[in-house]
C-alpha positions as CSV (number, residue, x, y, z in Angstrom):
1,M,99.0,33.4,98.9
2,I,100.9,33.5,102.4
3,N,101.1,36.9,104.2
4,N,104.0,37.9,106.1
5,V,105.2,41.1,108.1
6,I,108.6,42.2,109.2
7,I,108.2,44.4,112.1
8,V,111.4,46.5,112.8
9,A,111.9,47.8,116.3
10,G,115.2,48.7,116.7
11,G,115.0,52.3,117.7
12,K,116.8,53.5,121.1
13,G,114.2,56.3,121.9
14,L,116.6,59.0,122.2
15,R,114.1,61.8,120.7
16,M,111.7,60.1,123.3
17,G,114.0,61.5,126.2
18,S,113.7,58.2,128.0
19,D,115.9,55.6,128.8
20,L,113.5,53.0,127.9
21,P,113.3,52.3,124.0
22,K,110.1,53.9,122.6
23,Q,108.7,50.7,121.4
24,F,108.4,49.1,124.8
25,I,106.7,52.3,126.4
26,P,103.3,51.6,127.8
27,I,100.3,53.2,125.9
28,G,96.8,52.4,126.2
29,G,97.8,49.7,128.9
30,K,100.7,47.7,127.3
31,P,103.8,48.6,125.2
32,V,103.6,50.1,121.7
33,L,105.1,47.0,120.4
34,M,102.3,44.7,121.3
35,H,99.6,47.3,119.9
36,T,101.8,47.0,116.3
37,I,101.9,43.0,116.5
38,E,98.1,43.0,117.5
39,A,97.0,45.6,114.3
40,F,98.4,42.8,112.0
41,Y,97.1,39.7,113.8
42,N,93.6,41.5,113.7
43,F,94.1,41.8,109.9
44,D,95.1,37.8,109.4
45,Q,95.4,35.2,112.4
46,D,97.3,33.2,110.1
47,I,99.9,36.2,108.9
48,N,103.5,35.0,109.6
49,I,104.9,37.6,112.1
50,I,108.7,38.5,112.2
51,L,109.9,40.7,114.8
52,V,113.5,42.3,114.3
53,L,114.9,43.3,117.8
54,P,118.7,44.2,118.7
55,L,120.0,41.4,120.5
56,S,120.3,43.4,123.7
57,H,116.4,43.8,123.8
58,Q,115.4,40.4,123.3
59,N,115.6,39.3,126.8
60,Y,113.5,42.2,128.0
61,W,110.8,41.6,125.2
62,Q,110.6,38.2,126.6
63,E,110.0,39.8,130.0
64,L,107.5,41.9,129.0
65,C,105.4,39.3,126.8
66,E,105.2,37.1,130.3
67,K,104.3,40.0,132.2
68,Y,101.4,41.1,129.8
69,N,100.5,37.4,128.9
70,F,101.3,38.4,125.3
71,K,100.5,34.9,123.2
72,I,100.4,36.1,119.8
73,N,102.7,33.9,117.9
74,H,106.0,35.4,116.4
75,T,109.6,34.9,115.3
76,I,112.3,36.8,116.5
77,A,115.4,38.2,114.0
78,N,118.4,40.1,114.9
79,G,118.5,43.7,114.2
80,G,121.4,45.0,112.3
81,Q,123.3,48.1,112.2
82,T,120.9,50.3,110.0
83,R,117.1,49.5,109.5
84,F,118.2,48.4,106.1
85,H,120.2,45.6,107.6
86,S,117.8,44.5,110.0
87,V,114.9,44.1,107.3
88,K,117.3,42.1,105.3
89,N,117.7,40.1,108.4
90,G,114.0,39.6,109.0
91,L,113.7,38.8,105.1
92,S,116.0,36.0,105.3
93,I,113.3,34.0,107.3
94,V,110.3,34.5,104.5
95,K,110.2,31.9,102.1
96,E,107.5,33.0,99.8
97,G,104.3,35.1,99.5
98,I,103.6,39.0,100.5
99,V,105.5,40.9,102.7
100,G,104.9,43.9,104.6
101,V,107.2,46.2,106.6
102,Q,106.1,47.9,109.2
103,D,107.4,50.3,111.8
104,G,107.6,48.6,115.2
105,V,106.5,52.1,116.6
106,R,103.4,52.5,114.3
107,P,100.6,51.0,116.4
108,F,97.6,52.2,115.1
109,A,97.3,50.8,111.5
110,S,93.8,49.9,111.0
111,K,92.7,46.4,109.9
112,E,91.2,48.3,106.7
113,M,94.4,50.0,105.7
114,I,96.5,47.0,105.9
115,Q,93.9,45.2,103.8
116,R,94.3,47.7,101.2
117,C,97.9,47.6,101.0
118,F,97.8,43.9,100.9
119,D,95.2,43.8,98.3
120,A,96.9,46.1,96.0
121,T,99.8,43.4,95.4
122,E,97.3,41.4,93.6
123,K,98.0,44.0,90.8
124,Y,101.1,45.7,91.7
125,Q,104.7,44.4,93.2
126,A,105.1,47.6,95.4
127,V,102.6,49.1,97.6
128,I,102.8,51.9,100.1
129,P,100.1,54.1,102.3
130,V,100.4,57.8,101.8
131,I,98.7,60.9,103.2
132,D,98.5,64.2,101.9
133,S,100.3,67.2,103.0
134,T,98.3,70.0,104.9
135,D,101.2,72.1,105.5
136,S,103.0,74.7,103.2
137,L,106.1,73.4,102.3
138,R,109.4,75.1,101.0
139,E,112.7,73.7,99.6
140,M,116.0,75.4,100.8
141,V,118.0,76.8,97.6
142,D,121.2,77.8,99.5
143,D,121.6,79.2,103.2
144,E,119.8,82.4,102.4
145,K,117.0,81.6,99.9
146,S,114.3,78.8,99.7
147,K,111.3,78.3,97.4
148,I,107.9,77.4,97.5
149,V,106.8,73.5,96.9
150,D,103.6,72.4,95.2
151,R,102.4,70.6,98.1
152,S,99.3,69.0,95.7
153,K,102.3,66.6,94.4
154,I,103.6,65.9,97.9
155,R,102.5,62.6,99.7
156,L,103.6,61.9,103.4
157,V,104.9,58.2,103.6
158,Q,103.8,55.7,106.0
159,T,104.1,51.8,106.9
160,P,103.4,48.8,106.0
161,Q,105.3,48.9,102.7
162,V,104.0,45.9,101.2
163,F,105.6,43.8,98.4
164,H,105.9,40.6,96.6
165,F,108.6,38.5,98.4
166,E,110.7,37.9,95.2
167,T,110.7,41.6,94.3
168,L,112.0,42.8,98.0
169,K,114.4,39.6,98.3
170,E,116.0,40.8,95.0
171,A,116.2,44.4,96.1
172,Y,117.8,43.5,99.4
173,Q,120.4,42.0,97.3
174,T,122.1,45.2,96.8
175,D,124.7,47.1,99.0
176,F,123.6,49.7,101.5
177,K,123.2,53.4,100.5
178,E,122.6,56.3,102.6
179,T,119.7,57.6,100.2
180,F,117.5,54.2,101.0
181,T,115.2,55.8,103.6
182,D,112.4,53.2,103.4
183,D,111.9,49.7,101.7
184,A,110.3,51.3,98.9
185,S,113.4,53.2,97.9
186,V,115.3,50.3,98.0
187,V,112.7,48.5,95.6
188,E,112.4,51.9,93.3
189,S,116.4,51.5,92.7
190,M,115.7,48.8,90.6
191,G,113.6,50.6,88.4
192,I,110.1,49.2,89.8
193,G,107.5,51.9,90.2
194,I,105.8,52.3,93.4
195,H,102.0,52.3,94.0
196,L,100.5,54.5,96.2
197,V,97.4,53.8,98.1
198,K,95.2,55.8,101.0
199,G,97.0,55.8,104.2
200,E,95.6,57.3,107.5
201,V,96.2,60.5,109.7
202,T,96.0,58.2,112.8
203,N,98.7,55.8,111.6
204,I,101.1,58.1,113.4
205,K,104.8,57.1,114.3
206,I,105.6,57.2,117.9
207,T,108.7,59.1,118.2
208,T,108.1,62.0,121.0
209,P,106.5,62.5,123.9
210,L,104.0,64.6,122.2
211,D,102.9,61.3,120.1
212,L,102.5,59.4,123.3
213,K,99.9,61.7,124.4
214,I,98.3,61.6,120.9
215,G,98.5,58.0,121.1
216,E,96.6,57.7,124.3
217,V,93.6,59.8,122.5
218,I,93.5,57.3,119.8
219,C,93.4,54.6,122.4
220,L,90.3,55.8,123.6
221,K,88.7,55.4,120.6
């Protein structure tokens, strides 16, 4: 079975407070995005890597690859208006097999966790990694009232989200909806159940300056 991964890297880094998009910020000696690509190459050196970047970022990415002598083979697809459209663009390059979709700024997915996600597709059409919520949670009822949420039933969603190619391809034939917050929500709209596997607390998404500092600590491990 052919393994594919679509790495979506269209963020502008607004919450980072930097002119440099967060996927290009160095962490542990090289840009975040290079760590993300390496994670999947370490999982499967034959994996088909598709990197989705806005057209305006593609030349800069090539310059970074030359600067850091980054040689892992990957194909570039154009970013879209939303994450939904970016994934759809990346998916147009895939022909068959199993497809993972990964946040470009989630650079610390371990080989073991990626393996769990891809292995589970032998039995399930749609697989996502999750972790438990450790905080107490409340749901807003109105502007003045809230109610407790049973956190034992809550899971925090990560990537890679992994699917059979045919399932994901069919799901992305639908029109975009604001309720599509990730790929699992698109597939779920077809009536397909989502199987959960164990994620990792270190599989963080780099979105703020604090995340960068945490990431530097993870890199030291």
